[in-house]
SERO-4910 file (N, C-alpha, C, O; in steps of 0.05 Angstrom, whole numbers):
BEGIN
 pado doro    nc1    nc2    nc3   cac1   cac2   cac3    cc1    cc2    cc3    oc1    oc2    oc3
  Met    A    360    705    -32    348    680    -25    325    674    -44    307    690    -47
  Ala    A    325    651    -56    305    643    -76    280    633    -62    281    619    -42
  Lys    A    257    640    -73    232    631    -62    226    603    -73    232    597    -96
  Gln    A    215    586    -57    208    559    -65    181    561    -80    162    574    -71
  Gln    A    180    547   -103    155    546   -118    135    529   -104    143    511    -89
  Thr    A    109    534   -108     89    520    -93     84    492   -103     73    476    -88
  Gly    A     92    485   -126     86    458   -137    110    439   -135    108    417   -146
  Thr    A    132    447   -123    155    430   -123    156    412    -99    144    418    -78
  Leu    A    172    391   -101    176    373    -79    198    384    -61    217    397    -70
  Ser    A    196    379    -35    216    389    -16    221    367      5    207    347      6
  Ser    A    242    372     20    249    353     42    234    360     68    239    347     88
  Lys    A    217    380     67    202    387     91    180    366     96    171    354     77
  Asn    A    173    363    121    152    345    129    157    316    121    139    302    113
  Trp    A    182    308    122    188    281    115    178    260    135    172    238    128
  Leu    A    175    269    160    165    250    180    136    242    175    129    218    178
  Gly    A    120    260    167     92    254    160     90    235    136     74    217    136
  Arg    A    106    240    116    105    223     93    117    196     99    106    175     90
  Ala    A    139    195    114    151    169    120    133    152    138    131    128    134
  Ser    A    120    165    157    102    150    175     78    139    159     68    117    165
  Ala    A     68    155    140     46    145    123     55    121    107     40    102    104
  Gly    A     79    123     96     90    101     80     94     76     97     88     53     88
  Leu    A    104     79    121    109     56    139     83     43    148     79     19    145
  Ile    A     65     59    158     40     48    170     20     40    148     11     17    148
  Leu    A     13     58    131     -7     52    111      4     35     88    -11     20     76
  Gly    A     30     38     83     43     20     63     42     -9     71     38    -26     54
  Phe    A     45    -14     97     42    -41    107     14    -52    102     10    -75     94
  Gly    A     -6    -35    107    -34    -43    102    -39    -49     72    -53    -68     65
  Ile    A    -27    -33     55    -30    -37     26    -17    -63     18    -28    -79      3
  Ala    A      7    -69     29     21    -93     22      6   -118     32      4   -137     17
  Ile    A     -5   -117     56    -20   -140     66    -46   -143     50    -54   -165     44
  Gly    A    -59   -121     44    -84   -123     29    -80   -134      1    -96   -150     -9
  Leu    A    -59   -125    -13    -54   -135    -40    -46   -165    -39    -53   -180    -57
  Ser    A    -31   -172    -18    -24   -200    -15    -49   -217    -10    -51   -240    -20
  Ala    A    -67   -207      6    -92   -222     11   -109   -224    -14   -121   -245    -19
  Leu    A   -110   -203    -30   -125   -205    -55   -113   -226    -73   -127   -242    -86
  Phe    A    -86   -227    -75    -73   -247    -91    -78   -275    -80    -83   -293    -96
  Ala    A    -77   -278    -54    -79   -304    -42   -107   -316    -47   -110   -340    -53
  His    A   -127   -299    -44   -155   -310    -46   -166   -309    -74   -183   -326    -81
  Phe    A   -158   -291    -91   -170   -288   -118   -150   -293   -141   -158   -291   -164
  Gly    A   -125   -299   -134   -106   -305   -155   -110   -333   -166   -128   -347   -158
  Pro    A    -93   -340   -185    -97   -366   -198    -92   -389   -178    -74   -389   -162
  Gly    A   -110   -409   -180   -108   -432   -163   -123   -431   -137   -125   -451   -122
  Gly    A   -135   -408   -131   -150   -406   -106   -132   -407    -82   -107   -406    -84
  Phe    A   -143   -408    -58   -127   -410    -33   -133   -436    -20   -150   -438     -2
  Asn    A   -119   -457    -28   -123   -483    -18   -100   -494     -2    -98   -518      3
  Gly    A    -82   -477      7    -60   -485     23    -36   -495      6    -18   -508     18
  Glu    A    -36   -490    -20    -14   -499    -37     11   -483    -29     10   -459    -27
  Ser    A     33   -497    -24     57   -485    -12     69   -464    -31     79   -444    -21
  Thr    A     69   -468    -57     82   -448    -74     66   -422    -74     79   -401    -75
  Lys    A     40   -423    -74     25   -399    -73     28   -385    -46     28   -360    -45
  Met    A     29   -400    -25     33   -388      1     60   -374      3     62   -352     14
  Gln    A     81   -386     -8    107   -374     -9    107   -348    -25    118   -328    -17
  Met    A     94   -349    -48     92   -325    -65     78   -303    -51     86   -280    -52
  Thr    A     56   -310    -38     41   -289    -23     57   -278     -1     57   -253      4
  Met    A     72   -294     13     89   -284     35    111   -266     26    116   -245     37
  Trp    A    124   -274      4    148   -259     -5    141   -235    -21    158   -217    -25
  Met    A    116   -232    -31    109   -208    -46    103   -184    -28    101   -162    -37
  Thr    A     99   -189     -2     92   -168     16    114   -147     19    109   -123     18
  Ser    A    138   -156     23    161   -138     27    167   -119      4    169    -95      8
  Pro    A    168   -129    -21    173   -110    -43    150    -90    -47    156    -67    -54
  Ile    A    126    -98    -42    104    -79    -44    106    -57    -23    103    -33    -28
  Trp    A    112    -65      2    115    -47     24    138    -27     19    135     -3     23
  Val    A    161    -37      9    184    -20      4    178     -1    -19    186     23    -18
  Thr    A    163    -10    -39    156      8    -62    138     30    -52    142     53    -60
  Val    A    118     24    -36    101     45    -26    117     65     -8    113     89    -10
  Leu    A    134     54      8    151     71     26    168     90      9    172    113     16
  Cys    A    180     80    -12    197     97    -29    180    118    -44    189    141    -47
  Cys    A    156    110    -53    140    129    -68    125    149    -51    115    169    -62
  Cys    A    124    145    -25    109    164     -8    123    191     -7    110    211      0
  Phe    A    148    193    -14    162    218    -14    156    235    -38    165    258    -40
  Leu    A    140    224    -57    132    239    -80    107    257    -74    101    275    -90
  Phe    A     95    253    -51     73    270    -43     84    297    -34    106    298    -23
  Gln    A     68    318    -38     77    345    -30     77    349      0     94    363     10
  Thr    A     58    337     14     56    341     43     50    313     56     42    294     42
  Gly    A     54    312     81     48    288     96     18    283     97      9    260     97
  Leu    A      2    304     98    -27    301     98    -37    288     73    -54    271     73
  Arg    A    -26    297     50    -34    284     24    -26    255     24    -41    238     14
  Ala    A     -3    249     34      6    221     35    -13    204     52    -21    182     44
  Trp    A    -21    214     75    -39    200     93    -66    197     80    -78    175     82
  Leu    A    -76    217     67   -103    216     54   -103    196     31   -121    179     29
  Trp    A    -84    198     13    -83    181    -11    -78    152     -3    -91    134    -13
  Leu    A    -59    147     14    -53    120     22    -75    108     39    -80     84     38
  Gly    A    -88    125     55   -111    116     71   -134    108     53   -147     87     57
  Ala    A   -139    124     32   -161    118     14   -154     93     -2   -172     77     -8
  Thr    A   -129     89     -9   -120     64    -22   -125     40     -5   -133     19    -14
  Asn    A   -118     42     21   -123     20     40   -153     14     41   -161    -10     40
  Ile    A   -170     34     43   -199     30     44   -208     15     19   -224     -3     20
  Phe    A   -199     24     -4   -207     12    -29   -198    -17    -31   -214    -35    -39
  Ile    A   -173    -23    -24   -163    -50    -26   -178    -69     -7   -185    -91    -15
  Phe    A   -182    -61     18   -195    -78     37   -225    -80     31   -237   -101     37
  Ala    A   -237    -60     20   -265    -62     11   -267    -82    -12   -286    -98    -13
  Ala    A   -248    -81    -30   -248   -101    -52   -244   -129    -41   -257   -148    -50
  Tyr    A   -226   -132    -21   -221   -158    -10   -246   -169      4   -255   -192     -1
  Phe    A   -257   -154     23   -279   -164     39   -305   -166     22   -321   -184     26
  Gly    A   -308   -147      3   -331   -149    -15   -329   -173    -34   -349   -187    -39
  Gly    A   -305   -178    -43   -301   -202    -60   -305   -228    -45   -316   -247    -56
  Arg    A   -296   -229    -21   -300   -253     -4   -330   -257      1   -339   -280      2
  Ala    A   -344   -236      5   -373   -239     10   -388   -248    -15   -407   -263    -13
  Leu    A   -379   -239    -38   -392   -248    -62   -385   -276    -70   -401   -291    -81
  Val    A   -360   -285    -65   -351   -311    -73   -362   -333    -55   -370   -354    -64
  Thr    A   -363   -328    -29   -371   -349    -11   -401   -347     -4   -411   -364     11
***
């Protein structure tokens, strides 16, 4: 029986990684969409094309994060890194809104 190396990826703890991707990935997708909506070109003035772009970019971002969450070695690392990314994105969003308005 071969020993598993400590730095390799495995299929163990997939539930922790998948739940981090589902829950925190959704937060990342919403946060990046909000950043684009408020600070992207054209501002956020209710223009329909920008609203459509903001709405439709959420799903590909969420799916990308969900797919990439399995590259973490453990579920705990996925939760910590994706949680820190959420904090950074929403801090940038709320901090930017406070500075702009």
